N, C-alpha and C positions, 0 to 999 in steps of 0.2 A: 177482339183484336187478335192478330196472328203475330208470330215472332218477327215477320217482316215489318210490322208497324212499330217495332221498338227502335225508334230513331229520334234523337233530339231534334227539335225544330225551333226556328226563331219565333218568338212571341213577345209582344210588348204591351202590357196593360197601361192604361192611361195614367200619366203622372200630371197632377194638377198643380203641383208646386215643387220646386227644387231649392234647397238651401245648403250652402257650403258650411259645414260645421267646423272643419279643420283643414288647414293647408300644411302638409308635411313635406319633408325633404324628398321622400320617395313616393308617397301616396297621399291622397286627400280623402276626407270623409264627407259624404253628401247625404242629406236627409231628403228622401222623396215622399211626397204625399200621394199615395197610389189608390186608385179606385179598385177595390177588391169585391169579388162577388159574394153574395150571401143569399139565403133562401128567398128573401122578399125584394131583392134588387142588388144594390151595391152600397158600400160604405168606404169612407176615406181612412186609410191606415198609413201611419208613418213607417218607413223602412230605411234604416241606415245602410249606406253602401260605401265600402272602401274602394275608392277609384284608383286602380293600379295600372301601371303601364304594360304589364305582362312580362313574361320571361321565357327563356328556353332552357332545356336541360340536355345533357349528353350522356347516353349510356354507351361507354366505350368498351368494346369486347375484342380481346386479342385473339390470336390464332390458336391459343390453347383454351379458348372459351372461358377466359377469366374476365371479371368485371373490374373496372378501375373505380375505386372509391377514395375520397379524400375526407379528412376530418376537419371540421370547422366549428368554432364556438358560436352558439346561437343564443343571444341574450334573452329574448322573450320567453324561451322555454327553459333557460338555465341549464343547458347541456352542451357537451361536445358531441356533435352528430357526424356519423359517417354519411357522406353525401356523394351524389354524382356532380360533375362540373355543371355549373348553371350560371345564368346571368340575366340581368334586366334588359328589356327592350328599350335601351336608352339612346339609340342613335336613329333619328328619324329617317325612314326610307330604307334602312339596312335590311337586306334579305335575311330571313330568320336563320337559314343554314350558314350564312356568313358570320352571324353573331355566334352561332354554336361553334364554328371553327375557331373563332377568336377566344371563346371561353375555354375550350379544350386546350388550346395552346397556352394561354395565360395562367390558367389555374393548375394544369397538370403537366404541361410541357410536352404535349403530343400533337401530331398532325395525323389525319386520317384520309385515305384515298377513296374509301367507300362510305357513302352516307345514305341513309334511308330515314323516312319519317316513321317513327315507332308508335307514338300515341299522342293525342291531343286531350287536354283535361282542363276543367275549371277546378282549381285547387280547393276553393271554399265558397261554393256558389250561393250559400245562404247569407253571406255577408260581403263578398268581394266579387268584382268583375274580372279578377286576374285570370288570364288564360295562359297555359303553358304548352308549348310543343316540345316533346322529348324526341330527340333523334337517336338513331343507332349509328355509331361510328365504328368502322372496322378497317382492316389493313393499316395498322397503326405504325407510326415511326416516331421515336423519341427525338426531341429537339434539344441540343445542348443549351444549358442555362444562359450562356453568354450570347446566344442568338435570339433571346426573347427580350424584347424591349418593353418591359412591364415591371413595375415595382409593387410587390404585395405589401399591404399595410393593414392595420387594425385586425379584423377577424381573419383576414387572409394572410397575415404575416408569417405564420408557421403552420402549414397544413401538410401533415404527413400523407403520403399516397400509398395505397396498398392494392394488390391484385387479388381478388377473391374468385375462386371457381364459381361459375354461374349457379350450379346446383347448390353449392354451399351458401351463396348469397340468398337464394330462395329460402333455404332453411332458416337463415338468420332473420329474414323478413317475417316468416310465419312464427318464429319463436319470440318475436317482439324484441329482437336485438338491434334492428335497424329501423328507424322511425321516419326519416326524412321522406316527404311525399314524392319528390321527383325520383329519388333513388328506389324507393319501394315500387312505384308504378313502373319505372323503367326496367327493373330487374324482373318483375313478374311478366311484363309484356314481352321482354326479350326471351324469357323462358318459354312462353306460349308460342312465340313466332318461330322458335327453333324447330318445333315439331314439323313445320312445312319447309324447313331449310331456308327460312326467311323469305320465301317466294311470294308471300301475300302482302308484304309491306308496301306502303305508298312511296312514290318517289320523293326525293328530298325537297322538291319545290311544290308539293301538293298543296292546293288551296286550303285555307282554313274555312270550315263551315260556319 
């Protein structure tokens, strides 16, 4: 194989049985009986799948090349994490960049005039079908709080917002000081894209593969 062959591609092995193990508020858990290859043929192996609606993230970068991060409590890992604005794909048919615009406004209080697709990822492909599109948002304008029709509750009730220089954000990721997947991927991708002046980014409405 050559470097040109290093591209993810669709593939679906035969599922002979599907069973719903759990129905949750945000995600379900499904057990698939999958035909798996082995040296002398195939065998049936169970694989549990977290069925997730997907999400989007926003790496907001201001004109001083600072990254917007907000802090949120995450119960499964027992930590306060510095994160990029993000949200579930919970409105049927809503364009992903419109969802990203809404999350940036509701969580951080900003609008952006320039949007690009930064990176697409499967966050935990060994157990979940969750896919995330992370956008790069620039040309930012702060929106007064009284113009935002949104009430923050629970984990979002008190989220401090900070601006971190992009180079410093990269250092924090590599030093193990920032752990959130969307934030770390967005920061590193933005840092890499900056080398070309962000000229190689896909448009905001680029199709998902």
